C-alpha positions as CSV (number, residue, x, y, z in Angstrom):
1,M,-6.2,-11.5,18.4
2,S,-2.7,-10.2,17.9
3,R,-2.0,-7.6,15.3
4,N,1.3,-8.3,13.6
5,K,2.5,-6.7,10.4
6,N,1.1,-9.4,8.1
7,S,-2.4,-9.2,9.6
8,I,-2.4,-5.4,9.3
9,L,-1.4,-5.6,5.6
10,A,-4.1,-8.3,5.0
11,W,-6.8,-6.1,6.5
12,A,-5.6,-3.1,4.5
13,T,-5.6,-5.2,1.3
14,L,-9.2,-6.4,2.0
15,I,-10.4,-2.9,2.8
16,M,-8.8,-1.5,-0.3
17,I,-10.3,-4.2,-2.5
18,V,-13.8,-3.5,-1.1
19,M,-13.3,0.3,-1.6
20,G,-12.1,-0.3,-5.2
21,I,-15.1,-2.4,-6.0
22,I,-17.4,0.3,-4.5
23,L,-15.7,3.1,-6.5
24,I,-15.8,1.1,-9.8
25,C,-19.5,0.3,-9.2
26,L,-20.2,4.0,-8.5
27,G,-18.5,5.0,-11.7
28,A,-20.3,2.4,-13.7
29,F,-23.8,2.6,-12.3
30,R,-24.3,5.9,-10.5
31,Y,-22.5,8.5,-12.6
32,Q,-23.0,8.2,-16.3
33,D,-21.0,11.3,-17.4
34,V,-17.3,12.1,-17.2
35,S,-17.1,11.9,-13.4
36,G,-17.9,8.1,-13.7
37,W,-14.5,7.7,-15.5
38,G,-12.8,9.4,-12.5
39,F,-14.5,7.1,-10.0
40,A,-13.5,4.0,-12.0
41,A,-9.9,5.2,-12.4
42,V,-9.6,5.8,-8.7
43,G,-11.1,2.3,-8.1
44,V,-8.4,0.8,-10.3
45,G,-5.8,2.7,-8.4
46,F,-7.1,1.2,-5.1
47,F,-6.7,-2.3,-6.7
48,A,-3.1,-1.5,-7.7
49,N,-2.4,-0.4,-4.1
50,A,-4.0,-3.5,-2.7
51,W,-1.9,-5.6,-5.0
52,V,1.3,-3.9,-3.6
53,F,0.1,-4.4,0.0
54,N,-0.5,-8.1,-0.8
55,A,2.9,-8.4,-2.3
56,L,4.5,-6.8,0.8
57,K,3.1,-9.4,3.2
58,G,5.9,-11.5,4.6
59,R,8.6,-9.1,3.3
60,V,8.3,-6.2,5.7
């Protein structure tokens, strides 16, 4: 399987979406205090980065 730029960005996008979901779930279900807000905020940041990576596919 060849690894070109688009496939690398696709894998990075998928991994970042999975990590974002995990972090948001940790913030929502595991930590009920202020640290939960931090986990959820970082998870949303992962979603934003994944959106940028997805937008870069085909342009780099």
